[in-house]
C-alpha positions, 0 to 999 in steps of 0.5 A: 128773397131765398138764395140758391140754397133756399136758406131764407125760406127755411128760416121761416119754416118750423116743425114742432112735435110735443107729447102730452101724457094725460091722466084721462081716457083717450076718448075724453081727451080726444073730445076736449081737443076736438072742441077748438072753441073751448081752448081759451078756457084751458090754454092761456096762450090761445086768446080767442077762437071764433067759429066761421062755419062748422069746419073753420074758425079764426084763432088768436095766440099770444105767448111769452113774447110781445106779439100776437098771431092770428090764423084761419084754421080749417079742419082737414081731418077728423077721424074718431076711430083713429083719434086724429084731428088735423087742421090747415092754417093760413094767416100769420102762420101757414101750414098744418097742425095735428093731434093724434090721441092714443092710450098711454101710461096712466091714461092718454098719450096726445101727440101734437105735430105742426109744420108751419111757415111764418107769414107775419112780416115782423117775425119774418124780419127777425127770422135769423136772430129770433129763431131760437127765441121763437122755439123757446116761446113755442115750448113754453106755450106747449107746456102751459097748454099741457098744464091747462089741459091736465087741470081742465081734465081733473075738473071732471 
């Protein structure tokens, strides 16, 4: 239950931002990022993506820590001209995530932004003590994703 400062609620909310520099044209990177069902092929922590319809699907994630997250992701924005992809999420995480793809040094600069609230009960119980570990876990997951995408793009 949040106190008058809203502290408890803030403990369950996370905001992330990662920048990936990738040696491929922005159109190619945007196309790969737009195919969420293929993420498990190149991103080890994305264990499964199952389409529900043409705009939504379920996704399972598992990184370094011994827990799994499952969400239903629904596309909220797909703008090929601006190269922006955005989803809304519900389930173990509630919120949104966005990719913005643009030309960058050596190819492409892909910016990942995410704002979520943790809904999984066991993670909510560990909010105060686990917060720094959860942030490191996310950083490791993003690093592995960047490496996996670089390798995937190198395959041509």
